[in-house]
PDB file of N, CA, C and O in Angstrom:
ATOM      1  N   UNK A   1     106.431 293.994 146.415  1.00  0.00           N
ATOM      2  CA  UNK A   1     105.751 294.552 145.269  1.00  0.00           C
ATOM      3  C   UNK A   1     104.895 293.473 144.583  1.00  0.00           C
ATOM      4  O   UNK A   1     103.761 293.729 144.176  1.00  0.00           O
ATOM      5  N   UNK A   2     105.451 292.288 144.468  1.00  0.00           N
ATOM      6  CA  UNK A   2     104.755 291.204 143.785  1.00  0.00           C
ATOM      7  C   UNK A   2     103.451 290.832 144.516  1.00  0.00           C
ATOM      8  O   UNK A   2     102.457 290.458 143.894  1.00  0.00           O
ATOM      9  N   UNK A   3     103.486 290.943 145.821  1.00  0.00           N
ATOM     10  CA  UNK A   3     102.273 290.599 146.584  1.00  0.00           C
ATOM     11  C   UNK A   3     101.107 291.528 146.240  1.00  0.00           C
ATOM     12  O   UNK A   3      99.966 291.078 146.133  1.00  0.00           O
ATOM     13  N   UNK A   4     101.386 292.813 146.069  1.00  0.00           N
ATOM     14  CA  UNK A   4     100.301 293.720 145.723  1.00  0.00           C
ATOM     15  C   UNK A   4      99.771 293.446 144.352  1.00  0.00           C
ATOM     16  O   UNK A   4      98.564 293.524 144.120  1.00  0.00           O
ATOM     17  N   UNK A   5     100.673 293.118 143.416  1.00  0.00           N
ATOM     18  CA  UNK A   5     100.260 292.840 142.043  1.00  0.00           C
ATOM     19  C   UNK A   5      99.418 291.562 142.010  1.00  0.00           C
ATOM     20  O   UNK A   5      98.434 291.472 141.276  1.00  0.00           O
ATOM     21  N   UNK A   6      99.821 290.573 142.819  1.00  0.00           N
ATOM     22  CA  UNK A   6      99.043 289.328 142.848  1.00  0.00           C
ATOM     23  C   UNK A   6      97.670 289.591 143.441  1.00  0.00           C
ATOM     24  O   UNK A   6      96.665 289.025 143.010  1.00  0.00           O
ATOM     25  N   UNK A   7      97.652 290.459 144.432  1.00  0.00           N
ATOM     26  CA  UNK A   7      96.375 290.833 145.024  1.00  0.00           C
ATOM     27  C   UNK A   7      95.429 291.526 144.064  1.00  0.00           C
ATOM     28  O   UNK A   7      94.219 291.298 144.065  1.00  0.00           O
ATOM     29  N   UNK A   8      96.030 292.388 143.237  1.00  0.00           N
ATOM     30  CA  UNK A   8      95.240 293.045 142.198  1.00  0.00           C
ATOM     31  C   UNK A   8      94.736 292.033 141.190  1.00  0.00           C
ATOM     32  O   UNK A   8      93.609 292.146 140.708  1.00  0.00           O
ATOM     33  N   UNK A   9      95.558 291.042 140.863  1.00  0.00           N
ATOM     34  CA  UNK A   9      95.151 290.031 139.913  1.00  0.00           C
ATOM     35  C   UNK A   9      94.021 289.203 140.486  1.00  0.00           C
ATOM     36  O   UNK A   9      93.058 288.897 139.784  1.00  0.00           O
ATOM     37  N   UNK A  10      94.126 288.838 141.750  1.00  0.00           N
ATOM     38  CA  UNK A  10      93.041 288.078 142.375  1.00  0.00           C
ATOM     39  C   UNK A  10      91.720 288.897 142.420  1.00  0.00           C
ATOM     40  O   UNK A  10      90.638 288.364 142.173  1.00  0.00           O
ATOM     41  N   UNK A  11      91.842 290.173 142.736  1.00  0.00           N
ATOM     42  CA  UNK A  11      90.667 291.022 142.729  1.00  0.00           C
ATOM     43  C   UNK A  11      90.022 291.121 141.384  1.00  0.00           C
ATOM     44  O   UNK A  11      88.797 291.121 141.263  1.00  0.00           O
ATOM     45  N   UNK A  12      90.855 291.207 140.359  1.00  0.00           N
ATOM     46  CA  UNK A  12      90.328 291.272 139.003  1.00  0.00           C
ATOM     47  C   UNK A  12      89.631 289.947 138.644  1.00  0.00           C
ATOM     48  O   UNK A  12      88.588 289.963 137.990  1.00  0.00           O
ATOM     49  N   UNK A  13      90.176 288.841 139.049  1.00  0.00           N
ATOM     50  CA  UNK A  13      89.549 287.552 138.829  1.00  0.00           C
ATOM     51  C   UNK A  13      88.204 287.452 139.526  1.00  0.00           C
ATOM     52  O   UNK A  13      87.229 286.953 138.965  1.00  0.00           O
ATOM     53  N   UNK A  14      88.173 287.940 140.764  1.00  0.00           N
ATOM     54  CA  UNK A  14      86.897 287.879 141.560  1.00  0.00           C
ATOM     55  C   UNK A  14      85.865 288.758 140.930  1.00  0.00           C
ATOM     56  O   UNK A  14      84.696 288.386 140.835  1.00  0.00           O
ATOM     57  N   UNK A  15      86.292 289.947 140.489  1.00  0.00           N
ATOM     58  CA  UNK A  15      85.367 290.881 139.814  1.00  0.00           C
ATOM     59  C   UNK A  15      84.789 290.263 138.571  1.00  0.00           C
ATOM     60  O   UNK A  15      83.595 290.386 138.298  1.00  0.00           O
ATOM     61  N   UNK A  16      85.644 289.594 137.815  1.00  0.00           N
ATOM     62  CA  UNK A  16      85.232 288.918 136.581  1.00  0.00           C
ATOM     63  C   UNK A  16      84.274 287.782 136.892  1.00  0.00           C
ATOM     64  O   UNK A  16      83.287 287.597 136.179  1.00  0.00           O
ATOM     65  N   UNK A  17      84.538 287.034 137.919  1.00  0.00           N
ATOM     66  CA  UNK A  17      83.650 285.908 138.304  1.00  0.00           C
ATOM     67  C   UNK A  17      82.249 286.477 138.662  1.00  0.00           C
ATOM     68  O   UNK A  17      81.215 285.944 138.260  1.00  0.00           O
ATOM     69  N   UNK A  18      82.272 287.572 139.426  1.00  0.00           N
ATOM     70  CA  UNK A  18      80.988 288.154 139.807  1.00  0.00           C
ATOM     71  C   UNK A  18      80.208 288.624 138.607  1.00  0.00           C
ATOM     72  O   UNK A  18      78.996 288.421 138.529  1.00  0.00           O
ATOM     73  N   UNK A  19      80.902 289.261 137.655  1.00  0.00           N
ATOM     74  CA  UNK A  19      80.249 289.709 136.457  1.00  0.00           C
ATOM     75  C   UNK A  19      79.679 288.550 135.631  1.00  0.00           C
ATOM     76  O   UNK A  19      78.576 288.627 135.088  1.00  0.00           O
ATOM     77  N   UNK A  20      80.463 287.486 135.558  1.00  0.00           N
ATOM     78  CA  UNK A  20      80.012 286.316 134.796  1.00  0.00           C
ATOM     79  C   UNK A  20      78.748 285.716 135.438  1.00  0.00           C
ATOM     80  O   UNK A  20      77.780 285.419 134.737  1.00  0.00           O
ATOM     81  N   UNK A  21      78.757 285.541 136.732  1.00  0.00           N
ATOM     82  CA  UNK A  21      77.618 284.993 137.451  1.00  0.00           C
ATOM     83  C   UNK A  21      76.380 285.894 137.299  1.00  0.00           C
ATOM     84  O   UNK A  21      75.278 285.406 137.047  1.00  0.00           O
ATOM     85  N   UNK A  22      76.572 287.198 137.452  1.00  0.00           N
ATOM     86  CA  UNK A  22      75.487 288.138 137.310  1.00  0.00           C
ATOM     87  C   UNK A  22      74.931 288.110 135.869  1.00  0.00           C
ATOM     88  O   UNK A  22      73.719 288.135 135.660  1.00  0.00           O
ATOM     89  N   UNK A  23      75.829 288.058 134.905  1.00  0.00           N
ATOM     90  CA  UNK A  23      75.414 287.969 133.515  1.00  0.00           C
ATOM     91  C   UNK A  23      74.607 286.719 133.206  1.00  0.00           C
ATOM     92  O   UNK A  23      73.625 286.765 132.465  1.00  0.00           O
ATOM     93  N   UNK A  24      75.025 285.618 133.775  1.00  0.00           N
ATOM     94  CA  UNK A  24      74.284 284.349 133.587  1.00  0.00           C
ATOM     95  C   UNK A  24      72.883 284.456 134.271  1.00  0.00           C
ATOM     96  O   UNK A  24      71.872 284.025 133.717  1.00  0.00           O
ATOM     97  N   UNK A  25      72.869 285.036 135.471  1.00  0.00           N
ATOM     98  CA  UNK A  25      71.611 285.082 136.203  1.00  0.00           C
ATOM     99  C   UNK A  25      70.566 285.985 135.473  1.00  0.00           C
ATOM    100  O   UNK A  25      69.365 285.717 135.514  1.00  0.00           O
ATOM    101  N   UNK A  26      71.055 287.038 134.821  1.00  0.00           N
ATOM    102  CA  UNK A  26      70.150 287.971 134.156  1.00  0.00           C
ATOM    103  C   UNK A  26      70.001 287.630 132.686  1.00  0.00           C
ATOM    104  O   UNK A  26      69.181 288.241 132.001  1.00  0.00           O
ATOM    105  N   UNK A  27      70.763 286.679 132.182  1.00  0.00           N
ATOM    106  CA  UNK A  27      70.654 286.314 130.793  1.00  0.00           C
ATOM    107  C   UNK A  27      71.402 287.272 129.872  1.00  0.00           C
ATOM    108  O   UNK A  27      71.154 287.285 128.666  1.00  0.00           O
ATOM    109  N   UNK A  28      72.303 288.063 130.414  1.00  0.00           N
ATOM    110  CA  UNK A  28      73.068 289.038 129.668  1.00  0.00           C
ATOM    111  C   UNK A  28      74.374 288.403 129.174  1.00  0.00           C
ATOM    112  O   UNK A  28      75.337 288.270 129.928  1.00  0.00           O
ATOM    113  N   UNK A  29      74.387 288.013 127.894  1.00  0.00           N
ATOM    114  CA  UNK A  29      75.553 287.307 127.364  1.00  0.00           C
ATOM    115  C   UNK A  29      76.803 288.216 127.290  1.00  0.00           C
ATOM    116  O   UNK A  29      77.929 287.752 127.474  1.00  0.00           O
ATOM    117  N   UNK A  30      76.586 289.484 127.023  1.00  0.00           N
ATOM    118  CA  UNK A  30      77.706 290.435 126.975  1.00  0.00           C
ATOM    119  C   UNK A  30      78.432 290.497 128.327  1.00  0.00           C
ATOM    120  O   UNK A  30      79.658 290.403 128.385  1.00  0.00           O
ATOM    121  N   UNK A  31      77.680 290.653 129.388  1.00  0.00           N
ATOM    122  CA  UNK A  31      78.231 290.737 130.716  1.00  0.00           C
ATOM    123  C   UNK A  31      78.979 289.440 131.075  1.00  0.00           C
ATOM    124  O   UNK A  31      80.052 289.473 131.678  1.00  0.00           O
ATOM    125  N   UNK A  32      78.394 288.312 130.693  1.00  0.00           N
ATOM    126  CA  UNK A  32      79.032 287.015 130.917  1.00  0.00           C
ATOM    127  C   UNK A  32      80.343 286.968 130.254  1.00  0.00           C
ATOM    128  O   UNK A  32      81.319 286.528 130.861  1.00  0.00           O
ATOM    129  N   UNK A  33      80.428 287.411 129.001  1.00  0.00           N
ATOM    130  CA  UNK A  33      81.692 287.387 128.230  1.00  0.00           C
ATOM    131  C   UNK A  33      82.705 288.357 128.828  1.00  0.00           C
ATOM    132  O   UNK A  33      83.893 288.045 128.909  1.00  0.00           O
ATOM    133  N   UNK A  34      82.241 289.527 129.244  1.00  0.00           N
ATOM    134  CA  UNK A  34      83.156 290.476 129.884  1.00  0.00           C
ATOM    135  C   UNK A  34      83.745 289.877 131.187  1.00  0.00           C
ATOM    136  O   UNK A  34      84.922 290.067 131.492  1.00  0.00           O
ATOM    137  N   UNK A  35      82.933 289.184 131.912  1.00  0.00           N
ATOM    138  CA  UNK A  35      83.406 288.543 133.170  1.00  0.00           C
ATOM    139  C   UNK A  35      84.458 287.480 132.879  1.00  0.00           C
ATOM    140  O   UNK A  35      85.459 287.380 133.588  1.00  0.00           O
ATOM    141  N   UNK A  36      84.232 286.694 131.842  1.00  0.00           N
ATOM    142  CA  UNK A  36      85.232 285.685 131.479  1.00  0.00           C
ATOM    143  C   UNK A  36      86.498 286.343 131.039  1.00  0.00           C
ATOM    144  O   UNK A  36      87.582 285.857 131.362  1.00  0.00           O
ATOM    145  N   UNK A  37      86.409 287.446 130.305  1.00  0.00           N
ATOM    146  CA  UNK A  37      87.594 288.148 129.867  1.00  0.00           C
ATOM    147  C   UNK A  37      88.392 288.722 131.057  1.00  0.00           C
ATOM    148  O   UNK A  37      89.619 288.622 131.091  1.00  0.00           O
ATOM    149  N   UNK A  38      87.710 289.301 131.990  1.00  0.00           N
ATOM    150  CA  UNK A  38      88.371 289.840 133.181  1.00  0.00           C
ATOM    151  C   UNK A  38      89.052 288.724 133.969  1.00  0.00           C
ATOM    152  O   UNK A  38      90.155 288.911 134.482  1.00  0.00           O
ATOM    153  N   UNK A  39      88.403 287.568 134.066  1.00  0.00           N
ATOM    154  CA  UNK A  39      89.041 286.443 134.759  1.00  0.00           C
ATOM    155  C   UNK A  39      90.302 286.011 134.059  1.00  0.00           C
ATOM    156  O   UNK A  39      91.309 285.735 134.712  1.00  0.00           O
ATOM    157  N   UNK A  40      90.272 285.945 132.740  1.00  0.00           N
ATOM    158  CA  UNK A  40      91.460 285.522 131.990  1.00  0.00           C
ATOM    159  C   UNK A  40      92.585 286.555 132.129  1.00  0.00           C
ATOM    160  O   UNK A  40      93.755 286.193 132.256  1.00  0.00           O
ATOM    161  N   UNK A  41      92.228 287.814 132.104  1.00  0.00           N
ATOM    162  CA  UNK A  41      93.206 288.890 132.272  1.00  0.00           C
ATOM    163  C   UNK A  41      93.890 288.805 133.669  1.00  0.00           C
ATOM    164  O   UNK A  41      95.104 288.958 133.798  1.00  0.00           O
ATOM    165  N   UNK A  42      93.068 288.560 134.680  1.00  0.00           N
ATOM    166  CA  UNK A  42      93.579 288.423 136.042  1.00  0.00           C
ATOM    167  C   UNK A  42      94.479 287.213 136.170  1.00  0.00           C
ATOM    168  O   UNK A  42      95.520 287.263 136.825  1.00  0.00           O
ATOM    169  N   UNK A  43      94.066 286.115 135.532  1.00  0.00           N
ATOM    170  CA  UNK A  43      94.898 284.901 135.585  1.00  0.00           C
ATOM    171  C   UNK A  43      96.219 285.094 134.907  1.00  0.00           C
ATOM    172  O   UNK A  43      97.243 284.606 135.385  1.00  0.00           O
ATOM    173  N   UNK A  44      96.215 285.812 133.775  1.00  0.00           N
ATOM    174  CA  UNK A  44      97.456 286.064 133.065  1.00  0.00           C
ATOM    175  C   UNK A  44      98.383 286.975 133.902  1.00  0.00           C
ATOM    176  O   UNK A  44      99.598 286.778 133.950  1.00  0.00           O
ATOM    177  N   UNK A  45      97.771 287.970 134.553  1.00  0.00           N
ATOM    178  CA  UNK A  45      98.589 288.869 135.421  1.00  0.00           C
ATOM    179  C   UNK A  45      99.211 288.070 136.552  1.00  0.00           C
ATOM    180  O   UNK A  45     100.386 288.241 136.879  1.00  0.00           O
ATOM    181  N   UNK A  46      98.408 287.196 137.146  1.00  0.00           N
ATOM    182  CA  UNK A  46      98.925 286.370 138.250  1.00  0.00           C
ATOM    183  C   UNK A  46     100.033 285.451 137.784  1.00  0.00           C
ATOM    184  O   UNK A  46     101.028 285.285 138.489  1.00  0.00           O
ATOM    185  N   UNK A  47      99.888 284.854 136.625  1.00  0.00           N
ATOM    186  CA  UNK A  47     100.909 283.967 136.058  1.00  0.00           C
ATOM    187  C   UNK A  47     102.199 284.765 135.792  1.00  0.00           C
ATOM    188  O   UNK A  47     103.297 284.263 136.031  1.00  0.00           O
ATOM    189  N   UNK A  48     102.067 285.963 135.316  1.00  0.00           N
ATOM    190  CA  UNK A  48     103.247 286.825 135.082  1.00  0.00           C
ATOM    191  C   UNK A  48     104.028 287.041 136.355  1.00  0.00           C
ATOM    192  O   UNK A  48     105.255 286.951 136.373  1.00  0.00           O
ATOM    193  N   UNK A  49     103.290 287.334 137.440  1.00  0.00           N
ATOM    194  CA  UNK A  49     103.943 287.560 138.721  1.00  0.00           C
ATOM    195  C   UNK A  49     104.573 286.334 139.239  1.00  0.00           C
ATOM    196  O   UNK A  49     105.609 286.428 139.898  1.00  0.00           O
ATOM    197  N   UNK A  50     104.005 285.134 138.982  1.00  0.00           N
ATOM    198  CA  UNK A  50     104.606 283.863 139.390  1.00  0.00           C
ATOM    199  C   UNK A  50     105.913 283.636 138.661  1.00  0.00           C
ATOM    200  O   UNK A  50     106.878 283.164 139.261  1.00  0.00           O
ATOM    201  N   UNK A  51     105.966 283.956 137.407  1.00  0.00           N
ATOM    202  CA  UNK A  51     107.186 283.854 136.628  1.00  0.00           C
ATOM    203  C   UNK A  51     108.281 284.777 137.150  1.00  0.00           C
ATOM    204  O   UNK A  51     109.441 284.387 137.280  1.00  0.00           O
ATOM    205  N   UNK A  52     107.876 286.019 137.447  1.00  0.00           N
ATOM    206  CA  UNK A  52     108.789 286.983 137.974  1.00  0.00           C
ATOM    207  C   UNK A  52     109.389 286.480 139.323  1.00  0.00           C
ATOM    208  O   UNK A  52     110.587 286.617 139.573  1.00  0.00           O
ATOM    209  N   UNK A  53     108.517 285.899 140.173  1.00  0.00           N
ATOM    210  CA  UNK A  53     108.985 285.375 141.448  1.00  0.00           C
ATOM    211  C   UNK A  53     109.966 284.229 141.266  1.00  0.00           C
ATOM    212  O   UNK A  53     110.937 284.098 142.011  1.00  0.00           O
ATOM    213  N   UNK A  54     109.698 283.410 140.272  1.00  0.00           N
ATOM    214  CA  UNK A  54     110.578 282.240 140.009  1.00  0.00           C
ATOM    215  C   UNK A  54     111.988 282.719 139.630  1.00  0.00           C
ATOM    216  O   UNK A  54     112.983 282.117 140.032  1.00  0.00           O
ATOM    217  N   UNK A  55     112.057 283.767 138.881  1.00  0.00           N
ATOM    218  CA  UNK A  55     113.392 284.261 138.471  1.00  0.00           C
ATOM    219  C   UNK A  55     114.100 285.003 139.594  1.00  0.00           C
ATOM    220  O   UNK A  55     115.325 285.125 139.563  1.00  0.00           O
ATOM    221  N   UNK A  56     113.388 285.489 140.557  1.00  0.00           N
ATOM    222  CA  UNK A  56     114.000 286.205 141.690  1.00  0.00           C
ATOM    223  C   UNK A  56     114.680 285.225 142.620  1.00  0.00           C
ATOM    224  O   UNK A  56     115.575 285.614 143.370  1.00  0.00           O
ATOM    225  N   UNK A  57     114.279 283.956 142.592  1.00  0.00           N
ATOM    226  CA  UNK A  57     114.845 282.959 143.518  1.00  0.00           C
ATOM    227  C   UNK A  57     116.099 282.420 143.083  1.00  0.00           C
ATOM    228  O   UNK A  57     116.679 281.576 143.766  1.00  0.00           O
TER     229      UNK A  57
END
């Protein structure tokens, strides 16, 4: 189960990175900020799964 959640977190981070890069390329500050937010959300989700894995061991 944790593997799929980590995969979703990585996908969310990648999506955020793409949005950030596209926002910078087009000069759209809102899209850049949304991308950063999605990356942070994905990183938090990934960290949560790492903590859950640590307690399972």
